[in-house]
N, C-alpha and C positions, 0 to 999 in steps of 0.2 A: 777157726771160728766155732766149729762144733764143740771143741773142747772148752772154749771160753763160755759159751752159752750154758753148757751143762754144769760147769763148775759154779757159775753164778747162780743157777737154779738150785744146786745142791747147798751152796752157802746160805742163800736166802731161806730155803726150806729148813735147814738145820737151825738157823737163828730163830725163826718163827717157832719151831718145835721147842727149842731150849727156853725161850723167854715167855712164850704164851701157850702153845698148843701141845704141852707134854701129856695131855689126857690120852690114855691108851685106847679109849673107846673110838677115837677118830682115826686111828691107824695112820697118824701123820708120820710116825717113825718109819713106816714101810715106804712112804713116798720119799723120805730122805735117803733111805737105803737104795731105792731105785735110781735116784739121781747120782748118788755117789758111785754106784756100780757103773753107770753110763760114763761118768767122768773118768773112772779108772780105765774103762775100755778105750775111751778116746785118748787117754794119756799113753797107753801102750801102742795104740795106732800111730800117734805122733812120734814116739821114739823110733819105731821101725821105719816110718816115712823119712825121718831125719837121717837115719842110717843109710837109707837108699839114695836120697837126693842131696844130702849134705848141705852146702850153702844155698842151693836153689830152694830149699824148704822155706827160707825166710822171705822169698820174693814171689808169692803166689799171684796168679792172674786174678783180675777182678771177678771174672766169671766163676772161677773156682771158689773164691771167698763167698760169693753170693749163694752158690750151691751148698757150701758148708753151713752158711747161716740158716738156710731153709731146712737143712737136715737137722741142725741143732734145735730149731724151733719145733720141728716135727717130733723129735725125741722128747722134748719137754711136754708137748701137748699129749703125746701117747702116754707118758707117765701119769699125767693128770687124769686121762680117761681110764686107765687101769685102776688108779687109786679110787676114783669115783665109783667104778664098777664094784670094787671090793667093799667100799663103804655102803653101797646099796644092798649088796648081798648080806652083809653083817647087820645093817640097820640098827646101830647101837641105841638110838633114841626112839625106836619104834615109830618113826614118822611115816614110813612107807606102809607098815602094817596097819597103823591107825587109819591112814587115808583109804587104804583098800577096804578095810572093814566098814568104814562109814559109807563108802560107795556101794558096797554090796548090801548093807542094811537098808538103804533107801529104796532098793528095788523090791 
């Protein structure tokens, strides 16, 4: 489930980047790379878990699937938080800088 969620996030992010948001200022490519890296990590994890469990790998318990789903959503959310933090630091459109300068100039 974790693998599926991160792959879906990576595919959606890559499609958005390719068709709409290929502007380098928004660092959207870095978000895509984070999600593809997570998907690659979960793929390697799935391969090794399949080697260990063999046929049992395809019949997970509902509790395990729910835990994996929460972990996948947490990974996607963490990727978004990191991307937003990088975007705030870079501030490509000077939105934060202008807001802070207006707030300090009023005082």
